[in-house]
N, C-alpha and C positions, 0 to 999 in steps of 0.2 A: 601487776607492776604499773606504776604510774609512768607514762611515757615522757612526762616533762621532767620529773625528778629522778627517774630510774629506780624508785623505791619498789620493793617487791613485797606484796601483802599475801600471806598464806591463809589469812582468815579475815573476815570483816570485823572481828573483834580485836582491833589493833591495840597497841600499847596505850593509845589515847584514852580508851575506856577506863583504864586503870588510873588515869590521872584524877578521876573523881574519887577521892579517898575518904569520903564522908557520906553519911546517910542524908539524903535530901528530905526535907520536910514536905508533907503533902500541901498542896495549895488549899488554903482555908475555904470553907463553904461560903464565906462572905467576900471572897476575892473580887476585886474590881480592877479592870484594866487601867493602868496609869495613863497609857497612851496607845493609840493604834499606829503610831509612827513606827517604821521599820528601820533597823540598823543594818548596815552592810559593812563588815570588817574585811576589806579585800583590796589587794593591789590592782592596779589597772592592767599590768602586763601589756599586751597588744590591744587590749580593749575589744571593741567591736570588730577589729581587723584581725583577730585571732584566727588562724587557719583552721579549717575543718580537720577532724581526725576521724577517718572512716574505719569502722570495725564491723564486720558482718553486714555491710551495707548501710550502717547507721552512723551519723555524726555523733561521736561520744564526747567531743570537746564541749565543755560548759562555760569556758571563759567568755566567749563572745555573747552567749545567751544571758549569763548572769550580769554582764556589763550592760547590755541593753535594758534589762529589767531594772537594774540599779539607776541608770540614767533616767529612765522613764519615771520611776518613783521619785527620784530627786527633783526632776522638773515639776512634778505635781506638788512638791513640798511634803510628800508622804514618806520619804525615806532619806536617812542621813548616811553619808558615806564617810568612812574613816579608812585611810590607806594611802600607799605610795603611788606616785606616777600618774595621778588623775590630772585632767586638764585643769588649769588655774580656776579656782573658785568652786570646784566641785566637791573635793574632799574637805572635811572639817579639820583634819590634821593627818600628818604622816604618823599614824599611831603605832608603828612598830619600833619606835625609838625607846630606849630605856627598858624598864621592867614590863615587857609586853604581856606576860601572863596576868599580872595584877591590873594592868591598864585595861585589858579586855573586860575583865570583871567589872571594873569601875564604869566603863562605857555602857556595857549591857545592863547595868542596874537601872538605867533610865529608860529602858525599852521593854516591850513585851513580845516583840517579833524580831527575828534575825534571819536575813537572807544569807544562807550559808551553804551554797552549792560547792561541791568539790570542783577540782579542775577538770576532771573527766567523769563520765558515768560508765563505770565498768565494775565487774565482779570483784568483790572483796576490797574495794577501795572506799573505805569509810574512815575519814580522818577525824581530827579534833574538832572540826567545825560544828558538827551536830552535837557532839558531847559538850562543848563549851556552851552552846545554847541551852541545853537541858540543865547543866549545872547552875546556870545563871537565870533560870526561870524565864527564858525567852522561848516562845514557841518557834521551833525551827521552820523556815521556809526552805525546803530541801528539794532535790531532784532525784526521784527514786527509780525512774525508768532505766533499764539496762543494768541495774545493780541488784544486789541481794540484801539491801538494807532492811527489807521486811523480815528477814530472818532474825534481826535484832529488835526491831521496833514494830509494834502492831499497827495495822492500818488506822488512820485518823489520829495517830499520836504526833504527827507533824503535818504541816501543810506541804503537800507534794505538788510542786509546780508542774510536773509532767501531766497532771490532770487538768490543766488550764490551757486555753487556746492562745492566750496573749497576756501581756502585763496588765492591761485594763481589767480583765476578768479577775486576775489575782488581787489587785488592789481593791476592787469592788467587794470581793469575798472578805478580805481583811476588814474593810470598813464596816461590813455588816455583821461581823462577829460580835456576839454578846458576851457578857461576863460569865454566863453559864458555860 
């Protein structure tokens, strides 16, 4: 269950996975990164002031963490934010207006990386965020700790922020990624 939305998930393979109703082409051997800039499609909510959510002694709230990472990357000029509620001048647009499904695809088509944390890190809570990245050929920057996301996705199939100590380490890693 997501404590923010009260949604109950009985499997980590939610209905979002079914939204990809086409076979995706493999990345070609001569693939080249268009950009190493990261996109973040997310609302601000309470931002860095989001309260902790403690479960089994761990803070499973990811809103504050993903906000800090997004702001850090944005300050570096290495991440573009699209979403509602951000301080003036941070978000490029309130991208949830109109046809959001197609707008997400249009936005992601200009990036190779997507910061796409869930609201919380908990068992079976895997939403459209990671699936949207994959469908649109953006390498997900996701948070896997305290989840069972690796039942769906093999290790190294996404960038798992829980393996990094801080945003600097993450952005250095992305900057050093090669086309291979």
